[in-house]
PDB file with SEQRES, HELIX, SHEET and CRYST1 records, atoms N, CA, C and O in Angstrom:
SEQRES   1 A   78  MET ASP THR THR ALA GLN ILE LYS ASN ASP LEU ILE SER          
SEQRES   2 A   78  ARG ILE LYS GLU SER GLU ASP LEU THR PHE LEU LYS ALA          
SEQRES   3 A   78  LEU GLN THR ILE ILE ASP SER SER GLU LYS ALA LEU TYR          
SEQRES   4 A   78  GLN LEU SER THR GLY GLN GLU ASN SER ILE SER ILE GLY          
SEQRES   5 A   78  ARG ALA GLN ILE LYS ASN GLY GLN PHE SER LEU ASN GLU          
SEQRES   6 A   78  LYS VAL ILE SER GLU MET LYS GLU TRP LEU GLU LYS LYS          
HELIX    1 AA1 THR A    4  GLU A   17  1                                  14    
HELIX    2 AA2 LEU A   21  LEU A   38  1                                  18    
HELIX    3 AA3 THR A   43  LYS A   57  1                                  15    
HELIX    4 AA4 ASN A   64  LYS A   77  1                                  14    
CRYST1    1.000    1.000    1.000  90.00  90.00  90.00 P 1           1          
ATOM      1  N   MET A   1      19.465  21.350  18.114  1.00  0.00           N  
ATOM      2  CA  MET A   1      18.296  20.356  18.101  1.00  0.00           C  
ATOM      3  C   MET A   1      17.903  20.336  16.469  1.00  0.00           C  
ATOM      4  O   MET A   1      17.800  21.325  15.742  1.00  0.00           O  
ATOM      5  N   ASP A   2      17.725  19.025  16.126  1.00  0.00           N  
ATOM      6  CA  ASP A   2      17.312  18.895  14.806  1.00  0.00           C  
ATOM      7  C   ASP A   2      15.818  19.099  14.555  1.00  0.00           C  
ATOM      8  O   ASP A   2      15.001  18.714  15.391  1.00  0.00           O  
ATOM      9  N   THR A   3      15.469  19.655  13.496  1.00  0.00           N  
ATOM     10  CA  THR A   3      14.103  19.890  13.149  1.00  0.00           C  
ATOM     11  C   THR A   3      13.634  18.636  12.318  1.00  0.00           C  
ATOM     12  O   THR A   3      14.392  17.814  11.803  1.00  0.00           O  
ATOM     13  N   THR A   4      12.365  18.627  12.276  1.00  0.00           N  
ATOM     14  CA  THR A   4      11.771  17.425  11.507  1.00  0.00           C  
ATOM     15  C   THR A   4      12.298  17.366  10.154  1.00  0.00           C  
ATOM     16  O   THR A   4      12.625  16.280   9.675  1.00  0.00           O  
ATOM     17  N   ALA A   5      12.407  18.477   9.484  1.00  0.00           N  
ATOM     18  CA  ALA A   5      12.809  18.544   8.075  1.00  0.00           C  
ATOM     19  C   ALA A   5      14.273  18.097   7.910  1.00  0.00           C  
ATOM     20  O   ALA A   5      14.609  17.403   6.950  1.00  0.00           O  
ATOM     21  N   GLN A   6      15.151  18.508   8.869  1.00  0.00           N  
ATOM     22  CA  GLN A   6      16.486  18.139   8.871  1.00  0.00           C  
ATOM     23  C   GLN A   6      16.657  16.626   8.989  1.00  0.00           C  
ATOM     24  O   GLN A   6      17.401  15.976   8.255  1.00  0.00           O  
ATOM     25  N   ILE A   7      15.874  16.094  10.017  1.00  0.00           N  
ATOM     26  CA  ILE A   7      15.956  14.608  10.274  1.00  0.00           C  
ATOM     27  C   ILE A   7      15.525  13.829   8.971  1.00  0.00           C  
ATOM     28  O   ILE A   7      16.210  12.924   8.494  1.00  0.00           O  
ATOM     29  N   LYS A   8      14.347  14.254   8.444  1.00  0.00           N  
ATOM     30  CA  LYS A   8      13.920  13.602   7.186  1.00  0.00           C  
ATOM     31  C   LYS A   8      14.912  13.717   6.027  1.00  0.00           C  
ATOM     32  O   LYS A   8      15.098  12.748   5.291  1.00  0.00           O  
ATOM     33  N   ASN A   9      15.526  14.823   5.854  1.00  0.00           N  
ATOM     34  CA  ASN A   9      16.517  14.973   4.754  1.00  0.00           C  
ATOM     35  C   ASN A   9      17.734  14.023   5.072  1.00  0.00           C  
ATOM     36  O   ASN A   9      18.249  13.376   4.160  1.00  0.00           O  
ATOM     37  N   ASP A  10      18.184  13.943   6.350  1.00  0.00           N  
ATOM     38  CA  ASP A  10      19.331  13.150   6.636  1.00  0.00           C  
ATOM     39  C   ASP A  10      18.998  11.681   6.444  1.00  0.00           C  
ATOM     40  O   ASP A  10      19.837  10.919   5.962  1.00  0.00           O  
ATOM     41  N   LEU A  11      17.796  11.269   6.809  1.00  0.00           N  
ATOM     42  CA  LEU A  11      17.353   9.811   6.595  1.00  0.00           C  
ATOM     43  C   LEU A  11      17.267   9.583   5.130  1.00  0.00           C  
ATOM     44  O   LEU A  11      17.787   8.568   4.666  1.00  0.00           O  
ATOM     45  N   ILE A  12      16.657  10.436   4.353  1.00  0.00           N  
ATOM     46  CA  ILE A  12      16.496  10.248   2.917  1.00  0.00           C  
ATOM     47  C   ILE A  12      17.879  10.050   2.195  1.00  0.00           C  
ATOM     48  O   ILE A  12      18.058   9.204   1.319  1.00  0.00           O  
ATOM     49  N   SER A  13      18.847  10.926   2.659  1.00  0.00           N  
ATOM     50  CA  SER A  13      20.201  10.870   1.981  1.00  0.00           C  
ATOM     51  C   SER A  13      20.852   9.507   2.484  1.00  0.00           C  
ATOM     52  O   SER A  13      21.489   8.832   1.676  1.00  0.00           O  
ATOM     53  N   ARG A  14      20.713   9.120   3.708  1.00  0.00           N  
ATOM     54  CA  ARG A  14      21.378   7.802   4.173  1.00  0.00           C  
ATOM     55  C   ARG A  14      20.742   6.641   3.547  1.00  0.00           C  
ATOM     56  O   ARG A  14      21.422   5.658   3.251  1.00  0.00           O  
ATOM     57  N   ILE A  15      19.472   6.688   3.323  1.00  0.00           N  
ATOM     58  CA  ILE A  15      18.759   5.547   2.672  1.00  0.00           C  
ATOM     59  C   ILE A  15      19.199   5.426   1.187  1.00  0.00           C  
ATOM     60  O   ILE A  15      19.465   4.336   0.681  1.00  0.00           O  
ATOM     61  N   LYS A  16      19.262   6.616   0.512  1.00  0.00           N  
ATOM     62  CA  LYS A  16      19.624   6.626  -0.934  1.00  0.00           C  
ATOM     63  C   LYS A  16      21.141   6.139  -1.030  1.00  0.00           C  
ATOM     64  O   LYS A  16      21.471   5.539  -2.054  1.00  0.00           O  
ATOM     65  N   GLU A  17      22.018   6.345  -0.098  1.00  0.00           N  
ATOM     66  CA  GLU A  17      23.361   5.918  -0.192  1.00  0.00           C  
ATOM     67  C   GLU A  17      23.628   4.529   0.217  1.00  0.00           C  
ATOM     68  O   GLU A  17      24.695   3.973  -0.047  1.00  0.00           O  
ATOM     69  N   SER A  18      22.609   3.930   0.899  1.00  0.00           N  
ATOM     70  CA  SER A  18      22.800   2.550   1.470  1.00  0.00           C  
ATOM     71  C   SER A  18      22.590   1.473   0.394  1.00  0.00           C  
ATOM     72  O   SER A  18      21.655   1.539  -0.403  1.00  0.00           O  
ATOM     73  N   GLU A  19      23.508   0.461   0.398  1.00  0.00           N  
ATOM     74  CA  GLU A  19      23.443  -0.675  -0.427  1.00  0.00           C  
ATOM     75  C   GLU A  19      23.151  -1.933   0.454  1.00  0.00           C  
ATOM     76  O   GLU A  19      23.168  -3.064  -0.031  1.00  0.00           O  
ATOM     77  N   ASP A  20      22.895  -1.698   1.710  1.00  0.00           N  
ATOM     78  CA  ASP A  20      22.752  -2.794   2.666  1.00  0.00           C  
ATOM     79  C   ASP A  20      21.357  -3.292   2.649  1.00  0.00           C  
ATOM     80  O   ASP A  20      20.512  -2.624   3.245  1.00  0.00           O  
ATOM     81  N   LEU A  21      21.013  -4.361   2.054  1.00  0.00           N  
ATOM     82  CA  LEU A  21      19.634  -4.790   1.928  1.00  0.00           C  
ATOM     83  C   LEU A  21      18.996  -5.134   3.146  1.00  0.00           C  
ATOM     84  O   LEU A  21      17.794  -4.912   3.297  1.00  0.00           O  
ATOM     85  N   THR A  22      19.728  -5.681   4.075  1.00  0.00           N  
ATOM     86  CA  THR A  22      19.227  -6.021   5.480  1.00  0.00           C  
ATOM     87  C   THR A  22      18.705  -4.804   6.187  1.00  0.00           C  
ATOM     88  O   THR A  22      17.613  -4.786   6.754  1.00  0.00           O  
ATOM     89  N   PHE A  23      19.587  -3.722   6.126  1.00  0.00           N  
ATOM     90  CA  PHE A  23      19.255  -2.430   6.692  1.00  0.00           C  
ATOM     91  C   PHE A  23      18.022  -1.870   6.157  1.00  0.00           C  
ATOM     92  O   PHE A  23      17.149  -1.412   6.894  1.00  0.00           O  
ATOM     93  N   LEU A  24      17.927  -1.899   4.807  1.00  0.00           N  
ATOM     94  CA  LEU A  24      16.818  -1.258   4.112  1.00  0.00           C  
ATOM     95  C   LEU A  24      15.539  -2.061   4.391  1.00  0.00           C  
ATOM     96  O   LEU A  24      14.496  -1.444   4.608  1.00  0.00           O  
ATOM     97  N   LYS A  25      15.563  -3.419   4.397  1.00  0.00           N  
ATOM     98  CA  LYS A  25      14.423  -4.228   4.817  1.00  0.00           C  
ATOM     99  C   LYS A  25      13.923  -3.860   6.203  1.00  0.00           C  
ATOM    100  O   LYS A  25      12.727  -3.721   6.456  1.00  0.00           O  
ATOM    101  N   ALA A  26      14.893  -3.710   7.078  1.00  0.00           N  
ATOM    102  CA  ALA A  26      14.544  -3.366   8.494  1.00  0.00           C  
ATOM    103  C   ALA A  26      13.856  -1.998   8.571  1.00  0.00           C  
ATOM    104  O   ALA A  26      12.882  -1.830   9.304  1.00  0.00           O  
ATOM    105  N   LEU A  27      14.325  -1.107   7.875  1.00  0.00           N  
ATOM    106  CA  LEU A  27      13.590   0.251   7.738  1.00  0.00           C  
ATOM    107  C   LEU A  27      12.241   0.146   7.205  1.00  0.00           C  
ATOM    108  O   LEU A  27      11.289   0.766   7.678  1.00  0.00           O  
ATOM    109  N   GLN A  28      12.166  -0.690   6.159  1.00  0.00           N  
ATOM    110  CA  GLN A  28      10.780  -0.929   5.551  1.00  0.00           C  
ATOM    111  C   GLN A  28       9.906  -1.546   6.506  1.00  0.00           C  
ATOM    112  O   GLN A  28       8.762  -1.098   6.575  1.00  0.00           O  
ATOM    113  N   THR A  29      10.262  -2.561   7.309  1.00  0.00           N  
ATOM    114  CA  THR A  29       9.516  -3.116   8.368  1.00  0.00           C  
ATOM    115  C   THR A  29       9.086  -2.086   9.443  1.00  0.00           C  
ATOM    116  O   THR A  29       7.953  -2.103   9.925  1.00  0.00           O  
ATOM    117  N   ILE A  30      10.014  -1.210   9.793  1.00  0.00           N  
ATOM    118  CA  ILE A  30       9.695  -0.305  10.807  1.00  0.00           C  
ATOM    119  C   ILE A  30       8.622   0.669  10.283  1.00  0.00           C  
ATOM    120  O   ILE A  30       7.697   1.021  11.015  1.00  0.00           O  
ATOM    121  N   ILE A  31       8.742   1.092   9.052  1.00  0.00           N  
ATOM    122  CA  ILE A  31       7.865   2.089   8.399  1.00  0.00           C  
ATOM    123  C   ILE A  31       6.429   1.458   8.235  1.00  0.00           C  
ATOM    124  O   ILE A  31       5.412   2.095   8.511  1.00  0.00           O  
ATOM    125  N   ASP A  32       6.418   0.113   7.748  1.00  0.00           N  
ATOM    126  CA  ASP A  32       5.244  -0.555   7.548  1.00  0.00           C  
ATOM    127  C   ASP A  32       4.473  -0.682   8.830  1.00  0.00           C  
ATOM    128  O   ASP A  32       3.266  -0.443   8.851  1.00  0.00           O  
ATOM    129  N   SER A  33       5.131  -1.049   9.893  1.00  0.00           N  
ATOM    130  CA  SER A  33       4.428  -1.313  11.219  1.00  0.00           C  
ATOM    131  C   SER A  33       3.950  -0.023  11.788  1.00  0.00           C  
ATOM    132  O   SER A  33       2.892   0.012  12.416  1.00  0.00           O  
ATOM    133  N   SER A  34       4.694   1.061  11.596  1.00  0.00           N  
ATOM    134  CA  SER A  34       4.126   2.378  12.135  1.00  0.00           C  
ATOM    135  C   SER A  34       2.917   2.857  11.331  1.00  0.00           C  
ATOM    136  O   SER A  34       2.015   3.503  11.865  1.00  0.00           O  
ATOM    137  N   GLU A  35       2.917   2.529  10.044  1.00  0.00           N  
ATOM    138  CA  GLU A  35       1.749   2.969   9.234  1.00  0.00           C  
ATOM    139  C   GLU A  35       0.578   2.186   9.749  1.00  0.00           C  
ATOM    140  O   GLU A  35      -0.448   2.828   9.977  1.00  0.00           O  
ATOM    141  N   LYS A  36       0.579   0.842   9.973  1.00  0.00           N  
ATOM    142  CA  LYS A  36      -0.378   0.064  10.452  1.00  0.00           C  
ATOM    143  C   LYS A  36      -1.071   0.576  11.637  1.00  0.00           C  
ATOM    144  O   LYS A  36      -2.297   0.503  11.721  1.00  0.00           O  
ATOM    145  N   ALA A  37      -0.310   1.114  12.601  1.00  0.00           N  
ATOM    146  CA  ALA A  37      -0.727   1.658  13.816  1.00  0.00           C  
ATOM    147  C   ALA A  37      -1.558   2.945  13.564  1.00  0.00           C  
ATOM    148  O   ALA A  37      -2.420   3.281  14.377  1.00  0.00           O  
ATOM    149  N   LEU A  38      -1.306   3.661  12.455  1.00  0.00           N  
ATOM    150  CA  LEU A  38      -2.018   4.786  12.039  1.00  0.00           C  
ATOM    151  C   LEU A  38      -3.410   4.571  11.608  1.00  0.00           C  
ATOM    152  O   LEU A  38      -4.318   5.387  11.767  1.00  0.00           O  
ATOM    153  N   TYR A  39      -3.525   3.293  10.991  1.00  0.00           N  
ATOM    154  CA  TYR A  39      -4.796   2.950  10.301  1.00  0.00           C  
ATOM    155  C   TYR A  39      -5.586   1.868  11.048  1.00  0.00           C  
ATOM    156  O   TYR A  39      -6.243   1.047  10.408  1.00  0.00           O  
ATOM    157  N   GLN A  40      -5.537   1.848  12.374  1.00  0.00           N  
ATOM    158  CA  GLN A  40      -6.317   0.842  13.096  1.00  0.00           C  
ATOM    159  C   GLN A  40      -7.747   1.345  13.147  1.00  0.00           C  
ATOM    160  O   GLN A  40      -8.045   2.374  13.754  1.00  0.00           O  
ATOM    161  N   LEU A  41      -8.663   0.561  12.466  1.00  0.00           N  
ATOM    162  CA  LEU A  41     -10.009   0.862  12.492  1.00  0.00           C  
ATOM    163  C   LEU A  41     -10.894   0.276  13.524  1.00  0.00           C  
ATOM    164  O   LEU A  41     -10.635  -0.842  13.969  1.00  0.00           O  
ATOM    165  N   SER A  42     -12.001   1.000  13.970  1.00  0.00           N  
ATOM    166  CA  SER A  42     -12.825   0.425  14.859  1.00  0.00           C  
ATOM    167  C   SER A  42     -13.693  -0.561  14.076  1.00  0.00           C  
ATOM    168  O   SER A  42     -13.666  -0.626  12.847  1.00  0.00           O  
ATOM    169  N   THR A  43     -14.514  -1.373  14.908  1.00  0.00           N  
ATOM    170  CA  THR A  43     -15.308  -2.400  14.356  1.00  0.00           C  
ATOM    171  C   THR A  43     -16.393  -1.804  13.362  1.00  0.00           C  
ATOM    172  O   THR A  43     -16.732  -2.322  12.298  1.00  0.00           O  
ATOM    173  N   GLY A  44     -16.868  -0.640  13.897  1.00  0.00           N  
ATOM    174  CA  GLY A  44     -17.907   0.096  13.112  1.00  0.00           C  
ATOM    175  C   GLY A  44     -17.373   0.616  11.782  1.00  0.00           C  
ATOM    176  O   GLY A  44     -18.045   0.531  10.754  1.00  0.00           O  
ATOM    177  N   GLN A  45     -16.195   1.137  11.815  1.00  0.00           N  
ATOM    178  CA  GLN A  45     -15.508   1.667  10.564  1.00  0.00           C  
ATOM    179  C   GLN A  45     -15.215   0.442   9.633  1.00  0.00           C  
ATOM    180  O   GLN A  45     -15.329   0.595   8.417  1.00  0.00           O  
ATOM    181  N   GLU A  46     -14.847  -0.747  10.148  1.00  0.00           N  
ATOM    182  CA  GLU A  46     -14.579  -1.916   9.277  1.00  0.00           C  
ATOM    183  C   GLU A  46     -15.889  -2.361   8.650  1.00  0.00           C  
ATOM    184  O   GLU A  46     -15.936  -2.719   7.473  1.00  0.00           O  
ATOM    185  N   ASN A  47     -16.968  -2.335   9.459  1.00  0.00           N  
ATOM    186  CA  ASN A  47     -18.275  -2.725   8.879  1.00  0.00           C  
ATOM    187  C   ASN A  47     -18.782  -1.833   7.819  1.00  0.00           C  
ATOM    188  O   ASN A  47     -19.374  -2.251   6.825  1.00  0.00           O  
ATOM    189  N   SER A  48     -18.519  -0.526   8.073  1.00  0.00           N  
ATOM    190  CA  SER A  48     -18.891   0.480   7.012  1.00  0.00           C  
ATOM    191  C   SER A  48     -18.225   0.272   5.716  1.00  0.00           C  
ATOM    192  O   SER A  48     -18.840   0.368   4.654  1.00  0.00           O  
ATOM    193  N   ILE A  49     -16.908  -0.027   5.799  1.00  0.00           N  
ATOM    194  CA  ILE A  49     -16.131  -0.279   4.621  1.00  0.00           C  
ATOM    195  C   ILE A  49     -16.574  -1.499   3.881  1.00  0.00           C  
ATOM    196  O   ILE A  49     -16.639  -1.526   2.652  1.00  0.00           O  
ATOM    197  N   SER A  50     -16.891  -2.554   4.686  1.00  0.00           N  
ATOM    198  CA  SER A  50     -17.440  -3.730   4.078  1.00  0.00           C  
ATOM    199  C   SER A  50     -18.772  -3.508   3.312  1.00  0.00           C  
ATOM    200  O   SER A  50     -18.997  -4.026   2.219  1.00  0.00           O  
ATOM    201  N   ILE A  51     -19.606  -2.728   3.945  1.00  0.00           N  
ATOM    202  CA  ILE A  51     -20.874  -2.418   3.335  1.00  0.00           C  
ATOM    203  C   ILE A  51     -20.683  -1.620   2.028  1.00  0.00           C  
ATOM    204  O   ILE A  51     -21.310  -1.903   1.008  1.00  0.00           O  
ATOM    205  N   GLY A  52     -19.822  -0.647   2.099  1.00  0.00           N  
ATOM    206  CA  GLY A  52     -19.455   0.172   0.937  1.00  0.00           C  
ATOM    207  C   GLY A  52     -18.946  -0.701  -0.258  1.00  0.00           C  
ATOM    208  O   GLY A  52     -19.363  -0.566  -1.408  1.00  0.00           O  
ATOM    209  N   ARG A  53     -18.048  -1.567   0.113  1.00  0.00           N  
ATOM    210  CA  ARG A  53     -17.453  -2.520  -0.883  1.00  0.00           C  
ATOM    211  C   ARG A  53     -18.524  -3.414  -1.585  1.00  0.00           C  
ATOM    212  O   ARG A  53     -18.495  -3.654  -2.792  1.00  0.00           O  
ATOM    213  N   ALA A  54     -19.446  -3.871  -0.748  1.00  0.00           N  
ATOM    214  CA  ALA A  54     -20.585  -4.696  -1.167  1.00  0.00           C  
ATOM    215  C   ALA A  54     -21.410  -3.873  -2.099  1.00  0.00           C  
ATOM    216  O   ALA A  54     -21.775  -4.336  -3.179  1.00  0.00           O  
ATOM    217  N   GLN A  55     -21.733  -2.595  -1.690  1.00  0.00           N  
ATOM    218  CA  GLN A  55     -22.574  -1.723  -2.582  1.00  0.00           C  
ATOM    219  C   GLN A  55     -21.889  -1.517  -3.920  1.00  0.00           C  
ATOM    220  O   GLN A  55     -22.558  -1.560  -4.953  1.00  0.00           O  
ATOM    221  N   ILE A  56     -20.586  -1.296  -3.944  1.00  0.00           N  
ATOM    222  CA  ILE A  56     -19.900  -1.109  -5.184  1.00  0.00           C  
ATOM    223  C   ILE A  56     -19.934  -2.373  -6.035  1.00  0.00           C  
ATOM    224  O   ILE A  56     -20.067  -2.305  -7.257  1.00  0.00           O  
ATOM    225  N   LYS A  57     -19.819  -3.467  -5.416  1.00  0.00           N  
ATOM    226  CA  LYS A  57     -19.718  -4.766  -6.218  1.00  0.00           C  
ATOM    227  C   LYS A  57     -21.139  -4.988  -6.783  1.00  0.00           C  
ATOM    228  O   LYS A  57     -21.283  -5.572  -7.857  1.00  0.00           O  
ATOM    229  N   ASN A  58     -22.188  -4.529  -6.072  1.00  0.00           N  
ATOM    230  CA  ASN A  58     -23.583  -4.728  -6.554  1.00  0.00           C  
ATOM    231  C   ASN A  58     -24.010  -3.556  -7.477  1.00  0.00           C  
ATOM    232  O   ASN A  58     -25.171  -3.508  -7.886  1.00  0.00           O  
ATOM    233  N   GLY A  59     -23.106  -2.618  -7.811  1.00  0.00           N  
ATOM    234  CA  GLY A  59     -23.427  -1.510  -8.795  1.00  0.00           C  
ATOM    235  C   GLY A  59     -24.211  -0.437  -8.049  1.00  0.00           C  
ATOM    236  O   GLY A  59     -24.806   0.406  -8.721  1.00  0.00           O  
ATOM    237  N   GLN A  60     -24.263  -0.394  -6.739  1.00  0.00           N  
ATOM    238  CA  GLN A  60     -24.978   0.673  -6.009  1.00  0.00           C  
ATOM    239  C   GLN A  60     -24.085   1.845  -5.717  1.00  0.00           C  
ATOM    240  O   GLN A  60     -23.740   2.081  -4.559  1.00  0.00           O  
ATOM    241  N   PHE A  61     -23.698   2.593  -6.737  1.00  0.00           N  
ATOM    242  CA  PHE A  61     -22.892   3.751  -6.577  1.00  0.00           C  
ATOM    243  C   PHE A  61     -23.176   4.702  -7.767  1.00  0.00           C  
ATOM    244  O   PHE A  61     -23.746   4.295  -8.779  1.00  0.00           O  
ATOM    245  N   SER A  62     -22.764   5.974  -7.613  1.00  0.00           N  
ATOM    246  CA  SER A  62     -22.872   7.021  -8.604  1.00  0.00           C  
ATOM    247  C   SER A  62     -21.475   7.444  -8.979  1.00  0.00           C  
ATOM    248  O   SER A  62     -20.551   7.505  -8.169  1.00  0.00           O  
ATOM    249  N   LEU A  63     -21.374   7.756 -10.367  1.00  0.00           N  
ATOM    250  CA  LEU A  63     -20.154   8.281 -10.785  1.00  0.00           C  
ATOM    251  C   LEU A  63     -19.991   9.701 -10.363  1.00  0.00           C  
ATOM    252  O   LEU A  63     -20.964  10.453 -10.310  1.00  0.00           O  
ATOM    253  N   ASN A  64     -18.744  10.099 -10.052  1.00  0.00           N  
ATOM    254  CA  ASN A  64     -18.438  11.448  -9.499  1.00  0.00           C  
ATOM    255  C   ASN A  64     -19.077  12.507 -10.456  1.00  0.00           C  
ATOM    256  O   ASN A  64     -19.717  13.446  -9.982  1.00  0.00           O  
ATOM    257  N   GLU A  65     -18.907  12.356 -11.775  1.00  0.00           N  
ATOM    258  CA  GLU A  65     -19.419  13.307 -12.747  1.00  0.00           C  
ATOM    259  C   GLU A  65     -20.885  13.575 -12.617  1.00  0.00           C  
ATOM    260  O   GLU A  65     -21.358  14.711 -12.641  1.00  0.00           O  
ATOM    261  N   LYS A  66     -21.638  12.388 -12.466  1.00  0.00           N  
ATOM    262  CA  LYS A  66     -23.028  12.436 -12.309  1.00  0.00           C  
ATOM    263  C   LYS A  66     -23.479  13.201 -11.032  1.00  0.00           C  
ATOM    264  O   LYS A  66     -24.401  14.012 -11.112  1.00  0.00           O  
ATOM    265  N   VAL A  67     -22.886  12.974  -9.938  1.00  0.00           N  
ATOM    266  CA  VAL A  67     -23.057  13.583  -8.672  1.00  0.00           C  
ATOM    267  C   VAL A  67     -22.857  15.091  -8.819  1.00  0.00           C  
ATOM    268  O   VAL A  67     -23.706  15.853  -8.355  1.00  0.00           O  
ATOM    269  N   ILE A  68     -21.749  15.564  -9.456  1.00  0.00           N  
ATOM    270  CA  ILE A  68     -21.393  16.935  -9.593  1.00  0.00           C  
ATOM    271  C   ILE A  68     -22.450  17.609 -10.452  1.00  0.00           C  
ATOM    272  O   ILE A  68     -22.878  18.731 -10.184  1.00  0.00           O  
ATOM    273  N   SER A  69     -22.865  16.878 -11.512  1.00  0.00           N  
ATOM    274  CA  SER A  69     -23.850  17.521 -12.396  1.00  0.00           C  
ATOM    275  C   SER A  69     -25.178  17.664 -11.641  1.00  0.00           C  
ATOM    276  O   SER A  69     -25.845  18.693 -11.753  1.00  0.00           O  
ATOM    277  N   GLU A  70     -25.556  16.650 -10.885  1.00  0.00           N  
ATOM    278  CA  GLU A  70     -26.836  16.761 -10.105  1.00  0.00           C  
ATOM    279  C   GLU A  70     -26.795  17.909  -9.066  1.00  0.00           C  
ATOM    280  O   GLU A  70     -27.763  18.633  -8.835  1.00  0.00           O  
ATOM    281  N   MET A  71     -25.541  18.015  -8.438  1.00  0.00           N  
ATOM    282  CA  MET A  71     -25.453  19.176  -7.479  1.00  0.00           C  
ATOM    283  C   MET A  71     -25.466  20.517  -8.097  1.00  0.00           C  
ATOM    284  O   MET A  71     -25.998  21.458  -7.508  1.00  0.00           O  
ATOM    285  N   LYS A  72     -24.907  20.655  -9.257  1.00  0.00           N  
ATOM    286  CA  LYS A  72     -24.898  21.934  -9.994  1.00  0.00           C  
ATOM    287  C   LYS A  72     -26.367  22.319 -10.372  1.00  0.00           C  
ATOM    288  O   LYS A  72     -26.757  23.481 -10.260  1.00  0.00           O  
ATOM    289  N   GLU A  73     -27.156  21.323 -10.815  1.00  0.00           N  
ATOM    290  CA  GLU A  73     -28.596  21.459 -11.230  1.00  0.00           C  
ATOM    291  C   GLU A  73     -29.392  21.911  -9.979  1.00  0.00           C  
ATOM    292  O   GLU A  73     -30.228  22.814 -10.013  1.00  0.00           O  
ATOM    293  N   TRP A  74     -29.044  21.177  -8.829  1.00  0.00           N  
ATOM    294  CA  TRP A  74     -29.830  21.568  -7.582  1.00  0.00           C  
ATOM    295  C   TRP A  74     -29.453  22.956  -7.139  1.00  0.00           C  
ATOM    296  O   TRP A  74     -30.329  23.727  -6.746  1.00  0.00           O  
ATOM    297  N   LEU A  75     -28.126  23.324  -7.189  1.00  0.00           N  
ATOM    298  CA  LEU A  75     -27.809  24.705  -6.850  1.00  0.00           C  
ATOM    299  C   LEU A  75     -28.340  25.783  -7.722  1.00  0.00           C  
ATOM    300  O   LEU A  75     -28.590  26.891  -7.246  1.00  0.00           O  
ATOM    301  N   GLU A  76     -28.525  25.508  -8.980  1.00  0.00           N  
ATOM    302  CA  GLU A  76     -29.178  26.411  -9.923  1.00  0.00           C  
ATOM    303  C   GLU A  76     -30.545  26.752  -9.507  1.00  0.00           C  
ATOM    304  O   GLU A  76     -30.927  27.920  -9.570  1.00  0.00           O  
ATOM    305  N   LYS A  77     -31.312  25.800  -9.084  1.00  0.00           N  
ATOM    306  CA  LYS A  77     -32.673  25.879  -8.637  1.00  0.00           C  
ATOM    307  C   LYS A  77     -32.770  26.658  -7.322  1.00  0.00           C  
ATOM    308  O   LYS A  77     -33.857  27.163  -7.040  1.00  0.00           O  
ATOM    309  N   LYS A  78     -31.886  26.779  -6.617  1.00  0.00           N  
ATOM    310  CA  LYS A  78     -31.899  27.469  -5.279  1.00  0.00           C  
ATOM    311  C   LYS A  78     -31.888  28.970  -5.438  1.00  0.00           C  
ATOM    312  O   LYS A  78     -31.897  29.696  -4.443  1.00  0.00           O  
TER     313      LYS A  78                                                      
END                                                                             
């Protein structure tokens, strides 16, 4: 029985060796469609992303460095 790692390595080798554009495009389509299934979002998640994007567009965000600095200050006071 093949392990996941063996299957992956075999596929990688076969893809690297292939010059068949139709075959490679078909594989790309399969992979792309399987990834889309992994990232199906609920309506609530899509709304949250839209809100977040709007906040970023309007400058309503903090830089990571600033947040880390504020957290360090807060922790030092504890």
